[in-house]
C-alpha positions in Angstrom: 115.4 44.4 176.1 119.0 46.2 174.8 120.9 42.7 175.1 118.0 41.1 172.5 118.5 44.7 170.3 122.0 43.8 170.0 122.1 40.3 169.4 119.4 41.0 166.8 122.1 43.5 165.6 124.8 41.3 165.6 122.7 38.5 163.8 121.9 40.9 161.0 125.1 42.4 160.6 126.4 38.4 160.2 123.7 37.8 157.9 124.7 40.7 155.8 128.7 39.8 155.8 127.1 36.6 154.4 125.3 38.2 151.5 128.5 40.0 150.7 130.5 36.8 150.4 127.9 35.0 148.5 127.9 37.3 145.8 131.6 39.1 145.7 131.5 40.4 142.4 128.1 42.2 142.5 128.9 43.3 146.5 132.2 44.7 144.9 130.7 46.4 141.7 127.8 47.6 143.9 130.4 49.3 146.6 132.6 50.7 143.8 130.8 53.8 143.7 130.9 54.7 147.3 134.6 54.2 147.2 134.9 56.4 144.4 132.9 59.0 146.1 134.0 58.8 149.8 137.4 58.5 148.5 137.7 61.4 146.4 136.2 63.8 149.2 138.1 62.4 151.5 141.2 63.1 149.4 140.5 66.4 148.6 139.3 67.7 151.8 142.9 66.6 153.2 144.6 68.4 150.1 142.7 71.4 150.8 143.6 71.5 154.7 147.2 70.5 154.4 146.9 73.7 151.1 145.1 75.9 154.2 147.8 75.7 156.2 150.4 76.4 153.6 148.8 79.5 152.8 148.4 80.5 156.7 152.0 80.0 156.6 152.7 82.0 153.7 150.4 84.6 155.2 152.2 84.7 158.5 155.8 84.7 156.4 154.4 88.2 154.6 153.7 89.4 158.0 150.3 89.3 159.5 150.9 93.3 159.9 152.0 94.0 156.7 150.1 96.1 154.3 150.5 97.1 150.7 149.6 100.2 148.8 149.6 99.1 145.1 148.0 100.9 141.7 145.9 97.8 141.3 144.5 95.2 143.2 146.9 92.4 143.7 146.3 89.1 142.0 144.4 90.7 139.3 145.0 91.1 135.5 144.5 95.1 134.8 143.9 94.3 131.4 140.3 92.9 132.4 139.8 96.2 134.8 137.3 98.6 134.0 138.9 101.7 132.4 138.5 103.7 135.4 141.3 101.5 136.9 143.4 100.5 134.0 144.3 104.4 133.8 145.1 105.2 137.3 148.8 106.9 137.9 151.7 105.4 138.9 152.6 105.4 142.6 155.9 107.7 142.8 159.3 107.3 145.1 158.4 110.0 147.4 155.2 108.5 148.8 157.2 106.7 151.3 158.9 109.5 152.7 155.7 112.0 152.9 153.8 108.8 154.2 156.3 108.6 157.4 155.5 112.1 158.0 152.0 112.2 158.0 151.0 108.9 159.7 152.7 108.1 163.0 151.0 105.2 163.8 152.5 102.8 161.1 156.6 101.8 160.9 158.9 100.5 158.0 157.5 102.1 155.6 159.1 101.6 152.2 159.0 101.4 148.3 159.9 98.5 146.2 160.7 98.6 142.4 160.5 95.6 140.2 161.4 94.5 136.7 160.2 91.1 136.1 159.1 88.4 133.4 155.2 89.3 134.3 155.6 92.9 133.0 156.7 91.9 130.1 160.6 92.7 131.3 163.4 90.1 130.9 166.4 90.0 133.1 169.4 88.3 133.0 172.1 87.6 135.6 175.7 86.0 134.7 178.9 84.8 136.5 181.6 83.1 134.2 180.1 80.6 132.0 176.9 80.1 134.4 173.8 81.9 133.4 169.9 82.4 134.5 167.2 84.1 133.0 163.7 84.9 134.0 164.8 86.0 137.5 163.4 89.1 139.2 165.0 92.1 139.5 163.9 93.8 142.6 165.1 97.3 144.0 164.4 97.6 148.3 165.5 99.5 151.1 166.9 98.4 154.2 163.1 98.1 156.0 162.2 95.7 153.7 163.4 92.4 155.0 161.4 94.1 158.3 158.3 94.3 156.7 158.5 91.4 154.6 160.2 88.5 156.8 159.2 85.9 154.2 162.8 87.3 152.7 165.2 85.9 155.3 168.9 86.1 155.0 170.7 82.2 154.7 173.9 83.8 154.8 175.9 87.3 154.6 173.9 90.4 154.7 171.0 92.7 153.1 171.3 96.1 152.1 172.5 98.6 154.6 171.8 102.4 154.8 174.9 103.0 153.3 174.2 101.1 150.3 170.9 102.6 149.9 172.5 106.2 150.3 175.5 105.6 147.7 173.4 103.8 145.3 175.9 101.1 145.5 176.0 98.0 143.3 175.1 95.4 145.5 172.8 92.4 145.5 171.4 89.6 147.3 170.5 86.6 145.5 168.0 84.1 145.9 168.8 80.3 147.0 168.3 78.9 143.3 170.3 81.8 141.5 173.0 81.5 143.8 173.1 77.5 143.3 172.9 78.0 139.4 175.7 80.6 139.7 178.0 79.1 142.2 177.3 75.5 142.3 181.0 74.8 144.0 181.7 78.2 145.5 180.8 80.8 148.2 178.9 83.5 146.2 179.8 85.9 149.1 182.2 88.6 147.3 181.9 87.1 144.2 180.9 89.8 141.2 177.8 89.0 139.0 176.6 91.0 136.1 172.7 91.5 136.0 171.5 93.2 132.4 175.4 93.9 131.9 175.9 95.7 135.0 178.2 94.4 137.6 177.4 93.8 141.1 178.9 92.5 144.6 177.2 89.9 146.1 176.4 90.8 149.8 173.8 87.8 150.7 171.8 84.9 149.7 168.1 84.4 150.6 166.8 81.0 152.6 165.2 78.9 150.0 161.6 79.4 149.4 160.2 77.6 146.1 156.8 79.8 146.2 153.6 77.8 144.8 151.3 78.4 142.1 150.2 81.8 143.6 153.2 83.6 142.3 156.9 83.0 142.8 159.4 82.2 145.2 162.0 83.9 146.8 164.4 81.9 145.2 164.3 83.4 141.7 164.6 87.2 143.0 167.8 89.5 143.1 167.4 92.4 145.2 169.4 95.3 144.7 169.3 98.8 146.6 166.0 100.8 145.5 168.3 103.8 144.3 170.2 102.1 142.2 167.4 100.5 140.7 166.0 103.7 140.3 168.8 105.0 138.8 169.3 102.0 136.2 165.8 101.1 135.3 164.1 104.6 135.4 161.0 102.9 133.0 160.2 100.4 135.6 157.4 102.4 136.9 155.2 99.8 139.0 156.0 100.9 142.7 154.7 98.9 145.7 154.9 100.6 148.8 155.1 98.3 152.2 154.1 99.1 156.1 153.5 97.8 159.0 151.4 98.6 162.0 152.5 98.2 165.5 150.8 95.5 167.7 150.4 98.5 170.1 148.1 100.2 167.2 144.6 100.2 165.9 145.1 98.8 162.6 141.9 100.8 161.3 143.2 103.9 163.0 146.8 103.2 161.2 145.2 102.7 157.6 143.3 105.7 158.0 146.4 107.8 158.1 147.9 106.0 155.5 144.8 106.3 153.3 144.5 110.0 154.1 148.2 110.9 152.9 147.8 109.0 150.0 144.6 111.0 149.3 146.5 114.2 149.6 149.5 113.3 147.6 147.3 112.2 144.6 145.2 115.0 145.5 141.8 113.1 145.3 138.7 115.2 145.7 136.4 114.5 148.6 133.4 112.3 147.1 135.9 110.4 144.7 137.1 106.9 145.4 140.5 106.1 145.6 142.6 105.5 142.7 144.9 103.1 144.5 144.6 99.8 146.9 145.3 99.2 150.5 145.7 95.2 151.4 147.1 93.0 153.5 148.7 89.6 153.1 145.0 88.1 153.3 144.5 88.7 149.9 146.3 85.6 149.3 143.9 83.8 151.5 141.0 85.3 149.5 142.4 84.1 145.8 143.4 80.7 147.4 139.9 80.8 148.9 138.2 81.3 145.0 140.3 79.0 143.7 139.5 76.3 146.4 136.1 76.9 145.6 136.2 75.8 142.0 138.0 72.1 143.6 135.2 71.8 146.1 132.4 72.2 143.2 134.4 69.4 141.0 134.8 66.9 144.1 131.0 67.3 145.0 130.1 66.5 141.5 132.7 63.9 141.4 131.3 62.6 144.7 128.2 63.4 144.3 127.7 60.9 141.2 129.7 58.3 142.4 127.6 58.3 145.6 124.4 58.2 143.4 125.7 55.2 141.5 126.4 53.1 144.5 123.8 54.4 146.4 121.6 53.1 143.1 123.8 50.1 142.9 122.8 49.1 147.0 119.3 49.9 146.1 119.4 47.1 143.3 121.3 44.2 145.4 119.0 44.7 147.8 116.1 44.6 145.6 117.5 41.7 143.8 118.3 40.2 147.7 114.4 40.5 148.6 113.6 38.3 146.0 115.9 35.9 146.4 115.0 35.3 150.0 111.0 35.4 149.6 110.6 32.1 151.7 113.2 33.1 154.0 111.1 36.3 154.8 107.8 34.1 155.1 109.6 31.4 157.6 110.9 34.7 159.8 107.4 35.7 159.8 105.7 32.8 160.1 108.0 32.3 163.9 107.0 35.9 164.8 109.6 38.3 163.0 107.6 41.7 163.2 107.9 44.2 159.8 110.2 46.0 162.0 112.4 43.1 162.3 112.6 42.3 158.9 113.0 45.9 158.0 115.9 46.4 160.0 117.4 43.4 159.1 117.3 44.6 155.2 118.5 48.2 156.5 121.5 47.0 158.0 122.6 44.9 154.9 122.1 48.4 153.1 124.5 50.1 155.6 127.4 47.5 156.0 127.7 47.0 151.8 127.7 51.4 152.1 129.9 51.1 155.0 132.4 48.7 153.4 132.8 50.9 150.6 132.9 54.2 152.4 135.8 52.4 155.0 137.6 51.8 152.0 137.1 55.2 150.5 138.7 56.3 153.7 141.5 54.2 153.4 142.3 55.3 149.8 142.2 58.7 151.2 144.5 58.3 153.9 147.1 56.6 151.3 146.5 59.6 148.9 147.1 62.3 151.6 150.1 60.7 152.8 151.9 60.1 149.5 150.9 63.8 149.1 152.5 64.9 152.1 155.7 62.8 151.4 156.1 64.1 147.9 155.1 67.7 148.1 156.5 68.2 152.0 155.2 72.0 151.7 151.7 70.7 151.5 151.1 69.1 154.8 147.6 67.0 153.9 146.1 65.6 157.0 143.4 63.2 157.2 141.8 65.0 160.0 138.9 63.0 162.7 136.5 65.2 161.3 136.3 64.0 157.9 137.1 60.1 158.8 133.9 60.8 160.9 131.9 62.6 157.8 133.3 59.9 155.3 131.3 57.0 157.9 128.5 59.9 158.0 128.1 60.0 154.4 128.3 56.0 153.9 125.6 55.2 156.5 123.3 58.0 155.0 123.4 56.5 151.5 123.1 52.6 153.1 119.9 54.4 155.0 118.3 56.3 152.1 118.7 53.8 149.5 117.9 50.7 151.4 114.8 52.1 153.1 112.8 50.9 149.8 113.8 47.5 149.3 113.9 47.2 153.3 110.1 48.2 153.6 109.2 46.6 150.3 110.7 43.5 152.5 108.9 44.2 155.8 105.3 44.9 154.0 105.4 41.1 152.3 102.8 38.7 153.1 104.1 35.8 154.7 101.8 33.5 152.8 102.6 34.6 149.6 106.2 34.2 150.8 105.6 31.0 151.6 104.4 30.0 148.4 107.0 31.9 146.4 109.4 29.8 144.3 
């Protein structure tokens, strides 16, 4: 019985392929919607999966147990916040030392000051005839690179305790800035001017271009926090960073920091915090919000494509039923059951959609390969899961939209079929 079933399936498959070959243009137009629907799903899934991997690597490079204290929620526009958040007080330079004393379970508590275009500030760094605008000037302490491993030194060194203690005019450059100012020479030991002030270059960071979530290390210049505080007293938007050792419970450490901050800022019991404590996961959360819109858009496009393709399949199958009415009559006259006829036409519909789905998957694979080649930081990958989902979608569309024509063919009266001309 199994051999007979397999033989029937093979016969019906070959009949379906013959139908495709006999009506090439009609079949191509029919499967076009399936191709669009499946390829859009597969391509977007591969890209999003690659971006998810990139974002996860980004979070790891920021420090999986590094936490941020900020005035506003990271990644938000303060002007759109409620007034109770917009009027929050700035963080202070003395907070880090107080937290070190009050929170014994945390490490690398450090303050960061930033002067950048996103705060409405302009910076200019020059060396000889070369200059770079729209750089980000950041004041940091020696613990900065420990708290944020993303900032990795490629050449030279980072800011030392001596540099910080004496507010020395030294700077570590982002790779892109270094290449622009010193295209043919070693920058270490050279003197650059940042907003008119002279600074000795002591190091250069590893390349990091960033992504749409924010600027990369390439456009940062890092100077000692003490020097930053002296030269840019108007830059009041500070960030505090701290790390939690692996041996310490995260909730315990965070609780110590929160209580220390509440005492520093004199927040009465029962009132909400007027600061934000966040982890690098805020990047993942922001990315999830962004991909939500992409998923909705992809779903709409693929749904329209699959609907159009499904209607096309139903249409071509109805035409096929009409054209092959006599064939159906002959098959029934020599003993074919309704189930046999229904199966034949269902298989033809599924073959149509599978051809479209296969083409869509191949297009998706090409797109993911192109993205991975052109943008190496986005490892777009076509997973076996999404290939399986693509095939499942194709079969489902064929079964759903092919059932009505197949059932119509199965219920035709053999006598009427044989009389049909």
